[in-house]
ZAVEX-680636 format. One line per field, with one value per residue: residue in three letters; z, x, y of N, C-alpha, C in turn. Coordinates in nm, 3 decimals, padded with zeros to 5 digits, always signed. Each point is the difference from the previous one (the first is absolute). Layout:
rest [ALA ...]
n_pz [Z ...]
n_px [X ...]
n_py [Y ...]
ca_pz [Z ...]
ca_px [X ...]
ca_py [Y ...]
c_pz [Z ...]
c_px [X ...]
c_py [Y ...]
***
This chain:
rest [UNK UNK UNK UNK UNK UNK UNK UNK UNK UNK UNK UNK UNK UNK UNK UNK UNK UNK UNK UNK UNK UNK UNK UNK UNK UNK UNK UNK UNK UNK UNK UNK UNK UNK UNK UNK UNK UNK UNK UNK UNK UNK UNK UNK UNK UNK UNK UNK UNK UNK UNK UNK UNK UNK UNK UNK UNK UNK UNK UNK UNK UNK UNK UNK UNK UNK UNK UNK UNK UNK UNK UNK UNK UNK UNK UNK UNK UNK UNK UNK UNK UNK UNK UNK UNK UNK UNK UNK UNK UNK UNK UNK UNK UNK UNK UNK UNK UNK UNK UNK UNK UNK UNK UNK UNK UNK UNK UNK UNK UNK UNK UNK UNK UNK UNK UNK UNK UNK UNK UNK UNK UNK UNK UNK UNK UNK UNK UNK UNK UNK UNK UNK UNK UNK UNK UNK UNK UNK UNK UNK UNK UNK UNK UNK UNK UNK UNK UNK UNK UNK UNK UNK UNK UNK UNK UNK UNK UNK UNK UNK UNK UNK UNK UNK UNK UNK UNK UNK UNK UNK UNK UNK UNK UNK UNK UNK UNK UNK UNK UNK UNK UNK UNK UNK UNK UNK UNK UNK UNK UNK UNK UNK UNK UNK UNK UNK UNK UNK UNK UNK UNK UNK UNK UNK UNK UNK UNK UNK UNK UNK UNK UNK UNK UNK UNK UNK]
n_pz [+07.732 +00.115 -00.072 +00.086 +00.058 -00.077 +00.045 -00.028 -00.113 -00.030 +00.031 -00.062 -00.099 +00.014 +00.013 -00.094 +00.100 +00.024 +00.031 +00.100 +00.028 +00.005 -00.025 +00.100 +00.036 -00.108 -00.063 -00.102 -00.055 +00.012 -00.040 +00.090 +00.095 -00.035 -00.008 +00.119 +00.037 -00.060 +00.070 +00.092 -00.008 -00.013 +00.085 -00.074 -00.092 -00.006 -00.125 +00.114 +00.028 +00.064 +00.012 +00.060 +00.130 +00.033 +00.111 +00.025 +00.092 +00.031 +00.019 +00.110 +00.027 -00.125 +00.000 +00.119 -00.052 -00.089 +00.113 +00.076 -00.101 +00.053 +00.057 +00.062 -00.128 +00.048 -00.120 +00.003 +00.123 -00.027 -00.119 -00.091 -00.110 +00.004 -00.102 -00.026 -00.075 -00.062 -00.035 -00.120 +00.070 -00.085 -00.041 -00.048 -00.091 +00.112 +00.051 -00.107 +00.004 +00.128 -00.032 -00.092 +00.085 +00.088 -00.089 -00.036 +00.130 +00.017 -00.102 +00.029 -00.077 -00.085 +00.094 -00.094 -00.007 +00.126 -00.082 -00.094 +00.064 +00.013 -00.122 -00.031 +00.079 -00.042 -00.122 +00.034 +00.057 -00.102 -00.078 +00.075 -00.006 -00.129 +00.003 +00.070 -00.084 -00.013 +00.116 -00.036 -00.123 +00.048 +00.082 -00.108 -00.051 +00.110 -00.029 -00.120 +00.048 +00.069 -00.106 -00.075 +00.093 +00.016 -00.132 -00.018 +00.101 -00.048 -00.117 +00.081 +00.027 -00.045 +00.121 -00.042 +00.023 -00.106 +00.011 -00.025 +00.108 -00.056 +00.059 -00.131 +00.029 +00.103 -00.079 -00.092 +00.103 +00.051 -00.126 +00.030 -00.042 +00.084 -00.121 +00.010 -00.010 +00.112 -00.005 +00.123 -00.049 +00.027 +00.097 +00.024 +00.092 +00.028 +00.008 +00.123 -00.033 +00.100 +00.078 +00.078 -00.121 +00.046 -00.090 +00.060 +00.076 -00.012 -00.053 -00.114 +00.010 -00.108 -00.088 -00.048 -00.062 -00.026 +00.126 -00.010 -00.068 -00.097 -00.074 -00.080]
n_px [+08.257 -00.007 +00.106 +00.077 -00.010 +00.104 -00.033 -00.122 +00.044 +00.078 -00.106 -00.078 +00.088 +00.002 -00.131 +00.004 -00.001 +00.103 -00.127 +00.074 -00.076 -00.093 -00.106 +00.004 -00.027 +00.077 -00.114 +00.050 -00.066 -00.113 -00.053 +00.081 -00.025 -00.127 +00.026 +00.059 -00.099 -00.081 +00.076 -00.016 -00.130 +00.008 +00.085 +00.093 +00.010 +00.109 -00.035 -00.008 +00.099 +00.033 +00.131 -00.113 +00.005 -00.095 +00.066 -00.124 +00.090 -00.117 +00.041 -00.042 -00.042 -00.042 -00.053 -00.044 -00.037 -00.029 -00.024 +00.012 -00.081 -00.017 +00.096 -00.114 -00.015 -00.059 +00.044 +00.025 +00.025 +00.087 +00.024 -00.067 +00.075 +00.014 +00.083 -00.013 +00.102 -00.067 +00.094 -00.048 +00.048 +00.100 -00.020 -00.113 -00.014 -00.024 +00.099 +00.072 -00.043 +00.022 +00.114 +00.029 -00.045 +00.073 +00.098 -00.028 -00.002 +00.108 +00.075 -00.045 -00.060 +00.063 +00.015 -00.053 -00.066 +00.021 -00.007 +00.014 -00.079 -00.087 +00.033 -00.012 -00.106 -00.054 +00.035 -00.042 -00.107 -00.012 +00.027 -00.083 -00.089 +00.030 -00.011 -00.101 -00.069 -00.080 +00.032 +00.126 -00.029 -00.071 +00.103 +00.071 -00.095 +00.027 +00.124 -00.043 -00.065 +00.110 +00.073 -00.085 +00.001 +00.131 +00.017 -00.084 +00.060 +00.118 -00.051 -00.030 +00.123 +00.034 +00.047 +00.122 +00.032 +00.083 -00.018 +00.131 +00.001 -00.007 -00.055 +00.022 +00.092 +00.028 +00.000 +00.062 +00.071 +00.012 +00.025 +00.055 +00.113 +00.074 +00.034 -00.009 +00.133 -00.040 +00.081 +00.026 -00.020 -00.103 +00.000 -00.119 +00.039 -00.128 -00.006 +00.015 +00.094 +00.075 -00.063 +00.042 -00.033 +00.119 -00.047 -00.109 +00.080 +00.056 +00.094 -00.065 +00.083 +00.023 +00.067 +00.083 -00.099 +00.097 -00.002 -00.132 -00.016 +00.013 +00.012 -00.039]
n_py [+10.945 +00.063 +00.039 -00.062 +00.118 +00.029 +00.122 -00.044 -00.057 +00.101 +00.073 -00.088 -00.001 +00.132 -00.003 -00.094 -00.086 -00.078 -00.004 +00.044 +00.104 -00.093 +00.075 -00.090 +00.125 +00.012 -00.008 -00.065 +00.099 -00.072 +00.115 +00.054 -00.090 +00.008 +00.130 -00.010 -00.076 +00.086 +00.085 -00.094 -00.013 +00.131 -00.054 +00.061 -00.096 -00.073 +00.028 +00.069 -00.087 +00.112 -00.022 +00.031 +00.018 +00.088 -00.025 +00.037 +00.027 -00.055 -00.124 +00.065 -00.123 -00.012 +00.120 -00.030 -00.116 +00.096 +00.065 -00.110 -00.023 +00.123 -00.073 -00.036 +00.029 +00.108 +00.036 -00.133 +00.041 +00.095 -00.054 +00.067 -00.015 -00.131 +00.019 -00.128 +00.036 -00.094 -00.087 -00.022 -00.100 -00.027 +00.124 -00.053 -00.096 -00.066 +00.073 -00.027 -00.125 +00.010 +00.062 -00.089 -00.089 +00.068 +00.003 -00.124 -00.023 +00.078 -00.043 -00.121 -00.087 -00.079 -00.092 -00.075 +00.114 -00.034 -00.104 +00.092 +00.087 -00.098 -00.037 +00.128 +00.012 -00.114 +00.038 +00.121 -00.055 -00.080 +00.104 +00.074 -00.098 -00.019 +00.132 -00.050 +00.079 -00.105 -00.054 +00.023 -00.038 -00.101 -00.022 +00.031 -00.077 -00.069 +00.038 -00.034 -00.104 -00.027 +00.033 -00.070 -00.096 +00.016 +00.009 -00.100 -00.063 +00.040 -00.033 -00.101 +00.044 -00.120 -00.020 -00.030 -00.127 -00.005 -00.131 +00.007 +00.076 -00.119 -00.104 -00.001 -00.093 +00.076 +00.106 -00.073 -00.041 +00.122 +00.034 -00.118 +00.054 -00.076 -00.043 +00.133 -00.003 +00.061 +00.107 +00.035 +00.122 +00.078 +00.090 +00.052 +00.087 +00.021 +00.130 +00.050 +00.085 -00.044 +00.086 -00.100 -00.043 -00.032 -00.084 +00.048 +00.072 -00.119 +00.075 -00.014 -00.102 +00.073 -00.074 +00.093 +00.063 +00.087 -00.048 +00.007 +00.114 -00.088 +00.106 -00.097]
ca_pz [+00.121 +00.021 +00.051 +00.125 -00.024 +00.034 +00.133 +00.097 +00.005 +00.069 +00.142 +00.064 +00.009 +00.100 +00.130 +00.034 +00.053 +00.060 +00.134 +00.100 +00.113 -00.040 +00.103 +00.001 +00.021 -00.126 -00.095 -00.137 -00.032 -00.090 -00.141 -00.035 -00.007 -00.120 -00.112 +00.009 -00.043 -00.146 -00.055 -00.008 -00.107 -00.129 -00.021 -00.122 +00.016 -00.126 -00.075 +00.070 +00.063 +00.140 +00.074 +00.139 +00.083 +00.104 +00.121 +00.093 +00.131 +00.086 +00.132 +00.092 +00.053 -00.106 -00.016 +00.116 -00.015 -00.105 +00.051 +00.020 -00.128 -00.077 +00.068 +00.113 -00.041 +00.047 -00.101 -00.026 +00.095 +00.020 -00.120 -00.024 -00.086 -00.024 -00.120 -00.035 -00.145 -00.026 -00.140 -00.046 -00.041 -00.097 -00.097 -00.110 -00.105 +00.060 +00.038 -00.124 -00.049 +00.087 -00.042 -00.133 +00.020 +00.056 -00.109 -00.083 +00.081 +00.016 -00.128 -00.097 -00.097 +00.033 +00.055 -00.110 -00.077 +00.076 +00.005 -00.029 +00.118 +00.105 -00.025 +00.028 +00.145 +00.049 -00.043 +00.083 +00.133 -00.007 -00.016 +00.130 +00.088 -00.040 +00.040 +00.146 +00.039 -00.003 +00.124 +00.016 -00.093 +00.052 +00.123 -00.041 -00.029 +00.128 +00.039 -00.079 +00.074 +00.123 -00.034 -00.037 +00.123 +00.082 -00.067 +00.009 +00.138 +00.020 -00.068 +00.081 +00.134 +00.090 +00.022 -00.018 +00.031 -00.059 +00.097 -00.037 +00.124 +00.054 -00.026 -00.094 +00.022 +00.121 -00.041 -00.076 +00.095 +00.073 -00.091 -00.063 -00.142 -00.054 -00.075 -00.080 -00.119 +00.023 +00.102 +00.041 -00.058 +00.072 +00.062 +00.003 +00.099 -00.048 +00.104 +00.018 +00.085 +00.135 +00.009 +00.059 -00.078 -00.013 -00.140 -00.077 -00.046 -00.063 -00.143 -00.085 -00.053 -00.131 -00.080 -00.095 -00.118 -00.109 +00.037 -00.013 -00.127 -00.113 -00.128 -00.107]
ca_px [+00.079 +00.066 +00.134 +00.042 +00.102 +00.134 +00.045 -00.072 +00.072 +00.128 -00.029 -00.033 +00.121 +00.084 -00.065 +00.015 +00.126 -00.020 -00.049 +00.051 -00.094 -00.138 -00.098 -00.091 -00.139 -00.057 -00.029 -00.030 -00.143 -00.026 +00.003 +00.140 +00.068 -00.048 +00.075 +00.138 -00.002 -00.008 +00.130 +00.077 -00.061 +00.028 +00.144 +00.051 +00.093 +00.050 -00.105 -00.129 -00.026 -00.038 +00.050 +00.002 -00.121 +00.022 -00.069 -00.032 -00.004 -00.096 -00.008 +00.097 +00.094 +00.097 +00.086 +00.090 +00.099 +00.094 +00.096 +00.134 +00.050 +00.026 +00.114 -00.051 -00.068 -00.139 -00.096 -00.111 -00.112 -00.036 -00.059 -00.142 -00.010 +00.131 -00.008 +00.115 +00.001 +00.059 +00.024 -00.036 +00.122 -00.015 -00.105 +00.008 -00.101 -00.133 -00.022 -00.023 -00.133 -00.096 +00.001 -00.059 -00.144 -00.049 +00.000 -00.119 -00.119 -00.013 -00.001 -00.081 +00.075 +00.030 +00.131 +00.083 +00.054 +00.114 +00.100 +00.132 +00.046 +00.019 +00.125 +00.110 +00.016 +00.051 +00.138 +00.082 +00.010 +00.085 +00.139 +00.045 +00.014 +00.122 +00.114 +00.000 -00.034 -00.145 -00.055 +00.058 -00.073 -00.134 +00.015 +00.016 -00.132 -00.064 +00.046 -00.077 -00.126 +00.031 +00.020 -00.128 -00.078 +00.052 -00.028 -00.145 -00.028 +00.044 -00.094 -00.123 +00.032 +00.018 +00.141 +00.039 +00.136 +00.034 +00.077 +00.076 +00.061 -00.085 +00.045 -00.100 -00.040 -00.083 -00.126 -00.073 -00.055 -00.110 -00.111 -00.049 +00.034 +00.065 -00.088 -00.098 +00.065 +00.031 +00.101 +00.017 +00.109 +00.015 -00.126 -00.016 -00.094 -00.069 -00.080 +00.028 +00.116 -00.019 +00.046 +00.134 +00.100 +00.112 +00.042 -00.095 +00.050 +00.131 -00.001 +00.025 +00.136 +00.015 +00.105 -00.046 -00.064 +00.094 +00.082 -00.077 -00.071 +00.090 -00.071 +00.088]
ca_py [+00.012 +00.129 -00.025 +00.062 +00.102 -00.048 +00.038 -00.083 -00.127 +00.017 +00.027 -00.127 -00.082 +00.063 -00.023 -00.141 -00.053 -00.132 +00.032 -00.093 -00.007 +00.029 +00.031 -00.115 +00.042 +00.048 -00.108 +00.042 -00.011 -00.113 +00.035 +00.025 -00.129 -00.070 +00.055 -00.048 -00.140 -00.001 +00.040 -00.125 -00.081 +00.063 +00.011 -00.064 -00.112 -00.051 -00.070 +00.010 -00.129 +00.021 -00.115 +00.042 +00.009 +00.100 -00.043 +00.109 -00.067 +00.070 -00.064 +00.062 -00.098 -00.031 +00.118 +00.003 -00.108 +00.037 +00.099 -00.057 -00.049 +00.122 +00.062 +00.075 +00.123 -00.006 +00.046 -00.093 +00.015 +00.141 +00.060 -00.028 -00.118 -00.062 -00.083 -00.083 -00.022 -00.131 -00.034 -00.134 -00.069 -00.108 +00.033 -00.096 +00.009 +00.005 +00.139 +00.073 -00.035 +00.070 +00.140 +00.007 -00.016 +00.125 +00.098 -00.028 +00.031 +00.145 +00.071 -00.072 -00.078 -00.138 -00.031 -00.052 +00.113 +00.052 -00.106 +00.053 +00.073 -00.101 -00.072 +00.093 +00.008 -00.128 -00.010 +00.089 -00.060 -00.120 +00.042 +00.050 -00.116 -00.069 +00.083 +00.011 +00.138 +00.019 +00.056 +00.133 +00.086 +00.026 +00.078 +00.140 +00.056 +00.035 +00.133 +00.096 +00.017 +00.073 +00.140 +00.060 +00.012 +00.108 +00.127 +00.022 +00.039 +00.137 +00.088 +00.002 +00.048 -00.114 -00.033 -00.140 -00.039 -00.129 -00.076 -00.117 -00.048 -00.105 -00.137 -00.050 -00.139 -00.007 +00.062 -00.102 -00.098 +00.063 +00.032 -00.122 +00.001 -00.119 -00.089 +00.075 +00.054 +00.141 +00.022 +00.140 +00.078 +00.126 +00.043 +00.146 +00.052 +00.121 +00.065 +00.142 +00.024 +00.052 +00.138 +00.005 -00.073 +00.093 +00.012 +00.080 +00.129 -00.011 +00.028 -00.116 +00.006 -00.061 +00.059 +00.100 -00.059 -00.028 -00.113 -00.126 +00.004 +00.023 +00.013 -00.051]
c_pz [+00.006 +00.059 +00.131 -00.031 +00.044 +00.142 +00.109 +00.015 +00.080 +00.149 +00.075 +00.018 +00.098 +00.140 +00.048 +00.062 +00.060 +00.147 +00.101 +00.115 -00.046 +00.122 +00.003 +00.019 -00.129 -00.100 -00.137 -00.029 -00.101 -00.148 -00.048 -00.011 -00.123 -00.123 +00.001 -00.036 -00.153 -00.065 -00.009 -00.115 -00.138 -00.030 -00.130 +00.033 -00.138 -00.065 +00.061 +00.081 +00.149 +00.090 +00.150 +00.068 +00.113 +00.122 +00.093 +00.136 +00.096 +00.141 +00.093 +00.055 -00.102 -00.018 +00.115 -00.015 -00.106 +00.048 +00.024 -00.128 -00.094 +00.067 +00.114 -00.036 +00.032 -00.103 -00.026 +00.095 +00.012 -00.119 -00.010 -00.078 -00.031 -00.114 -00.017 -00.148 -00.029 -00.150 -00.028 -00.052 -00.105 -00.099 -00.123 -00.098 +00.056 +00.044 -00.123 -00.053 +00.082 -00.041 -00.136 +00.008 +00.053 -00.107 -00.085 +00.074 +00.004 -00.134 -00.105 -00.100 +00.052 +00.055 -00.112 -00.081 +00.066 +00.007 -00.024 +00.118 +00.114 -00.018 +00.024 +00.150 +00.056 -00.037 +00.084 +00.139 -00.002 -00.020 +00.131 +00.098 -00.030 +00.044 +00.152 +00.051 +00.013 +00.125 +00.026 -00.087 +00.058 +00.129 -00.032 -00.025 +00.127 +00.042 -00.085 +00.073 +00.128 -00.029 -00.036 +00.123 +00.082 -00.063 +00.009 +00.140 +00.024 -00.064 +00.078 +00.143 +00.103 +00.010 -00.020 +00.049 -00.064 +00.096 -00.063 +00.122 +00.070 -00.038 -00.091 +00.028 +00.121 -00.019 -00.071 +00.095 +00.072 -00.089 -00.077 -00.148 -00.052 -00.070 -00.088 -00.133 +00.014 +00.113 +00.028 -00.068 +00.086 +00.062 -00.006 +00.102 -00.056 +00.112 +00.007 +00.102 +00.138 +00.008 +00.054 -00.073 -00.032 -00.145 -00.083 -00.064 -00.061 -00.149 -00.078 -00.065 -00.131 -00.071 -00.095 -00.126 -00.107 +00.032 -00.017 -00.128 -00.110 -00.129 -00.113 -00.136]
c_px [+00.065 +00.138 +00.026 +00.103 +00.138 +00.043 -00.072 +00.066 +00.128 -00.020 -00.028 +00.125 +00.101 -00.054 +00.021 +00.137 -00.031 -00.033 +00.043 -00.099 -00.138 -00.085 -00.103 -00.147 -00.069 -00.012 -00.032 -00.148 -00.023 +00.010 +00.143 +00.076 -00.042 +00.075 +00.144 +00.009 -00.005 +00.130 +00.092 -00.052 +00.041 +00.149 +00.042 +00.096 +00.041 -00.103 -00.139 -00.034 -00.037 +00.044 +00.005 -00.134 +00.035 -00.085 -00.019 -00.023 -00.087 -00.007 +00.105 +00.104 +00.108 +00.096 +00.101 +00.110 +00.104 +00.106 +00.138 +00.062 +00.033 +00.110 -00.046 -00.069 -00.149 -00.102 -00.113 -00.118 -00.046 -00.072 -00.149 -00.018 +00.140 -00.014 +00.129 -00.011 +00.075 +00.014 -00.046 +00.127 -00.031 -00.110 +00.013 -00.116 -00.142 -00.035 -00.027 -00.140 -00.109 -00.011 -00.066 -00.153 -00.063 -00.004 -00.126 -00.127 -00.024 -00.020 -00.089 +00.088 +00.032 +00.141 +00.095 +00.065 +00.125 +00.115 +00.142 +00.060 +00.030 +00.134 +00.122 +00.026 +00.060 +00.147 +00.093 +00.019 +00.095 +00.147 +00.057 +00.020 +00.131 +00.124 +00.010 -00.038 -00.150 -00.054 +00.054 -00.073 -00.137 +00.004 +00.016 -00.136 -00.071 +00.040 -00.065 -00.132 +00.022 +00.015 -00.131 -00.086 +00.045 -00.027 -00.149 -00.038 +00.039 -00.097 -00.131 +00.027 +00.015 +00.149 +00.025 +00.142 +00.027 +00.093 +00.062 +00.069 -00.092 +00.057 -00.103 -00.048 -00.091 -00.133 -00.086 -00.067 -00.120 -00.122 -00.051 +00.033 +00.069 -00.100 -00.099 +00.060 +00.037 +00.101 +00.015 +00.120 +00.030 -00.135 -00.008 -00.108 -00.061 -00.086 +00.036 +00.111 -00.038 +00.061 +00.142 +00.101 +00.113 +00.044 -00.088 +00.065 +00.139 -00.010 +00.031 +00.137 +00.007 +00.118 -00.061 -00.052 +00.101 +00.094 -00.072 -00.083 +00.100 -00.080 +00.095 -00.061]
c_py [+00.139 -00.024 +00.073 +00.107 -00.050 +00.035 -00.080 -00.136 +00.014 +00.028 -00.131 -00.085 +00.059 -00.027 -00.143 -00.029 -00.137 +00.018 -00.106 -00.019 +00.045 +00.034 -00.112 +00.037 +00.042 -00.115 +00.058 -00.024 -00.112 +00.034 +00.031 -00.131 -00.079 +00.048 -00.050 -00.149 -00.009 +00.046 -00.121 -00.087 +00.052 +00.013 -00.069 -00.113 -00.049 -00.091 +00.019 -00.123 +00.009 -00.117 +00.024 -00.024 +00.096 -00.035 +00.119 -00.064 +00.080 -00.057 +00.061 -00.097 -00.036 +00.116 +00.009 -00.105 +00.033 +00.099 -00.061 -00.056 +00.116 +00.081 +00.090 +00.130 -00.013 +00.047 -00.099 +00.016 +00.145 +00.061 -00.035 -00.129 -00.053 -00.100 -00.079 -00.033 -00.129 -00.025 -00.142 -00.065 -00.107 +00.023 -00.091 +00.017 +00.009 +00.142 +00.086 -00.027 +00.068 +00.146 +00.016 -00.013 +00.129 +00.110 -00.018 +00.038 +00.150 +00.071 -00.064 -00.073 -00.138 -00.014 -00.044 +00.112 +00.059 -00.100 +00.053 +00.072 -00.097 -00.071 +00.088 +00.006 -00.129 -00.016 +00.085 -00.059 -00.120 +00.035 +00.053 -00.116 -00.073 +00.076 +00.016 +00.138 +00.025 +00.067 +00.140 +00.102 +00.037 +00.081 +00.148 +00.065 +00.048 +00.142 +00.109 +00.029 +00.079 +00.149 +00.069 +00.023 +00.120 +00.137 +00.034 +00.047 +00.146 +00.099 +00.013 +00.047 -00.110 -00.032 -00.149 -00.022 -00.135 -00.075 -00.124 -00.060 -00.098 -00.136 -00.067 -00.141 -00.013 +00.072 -00.104 -00.099 +00.057 +00.020 -00.121 -00.011 -00.126 -00.093 +00.072 +00.048 +00.147 +00.013 +00.149 +00.063 +00.122 +00.033 +00.152 +00.036 +00.128 +00.056 +00.147 +00.019 +00.051 +00.140 +00.010 -00.087 +00.097 +00.021 +00.094 +00.122 -00.005 +00.027 -00.128 +00.015 -00.078 +00.065 +00.102 -00.070 -00.039 -00.113 -00.135 -00.007 +00.033 +00.001 -00.035 +00.032]
***
């Protein structure tokens, strides 16, 4: 792998902003979108359990119906691709066993050889469940995927807008999630900024480095 030059990374992150107005006439190329989907698939998670499902909303009618459930924001219909990031609620031993089976499938070896790791994962989930923090813990993992998706998009010259300004329960209803074990956490619009988006030329406002980075 050839490392990306540091200045190229910083340029992409400076260029990125939460795009408020997308150009509906521009569509992300299939090969670029395929790479962005894989950036979601490759997202890290605690234990590698991947407690999520990413819904790419392609039906225009469904996307239109999400606008009033997104505080009237039009990104769901104006962007090229709209992703809803959902969390697997109530993660349990069956989910761990599914993951362990996948490890054996990908890396080879017997499932039985992973019994120790499996028990560690199950034990951690059960302790979180007893403490009432299981779903909160797994929800945090979804934001790791969101961050990776947005950074990957910026590196590919694709605009994004993360959207927490939405009604999760009503999203769930529209997307048929009740009863599936998955629930809406956050959404992200992806595409290309409109030339007249008033936020394009605003300077990025961040605190000075020494105010947010502490070396100990």
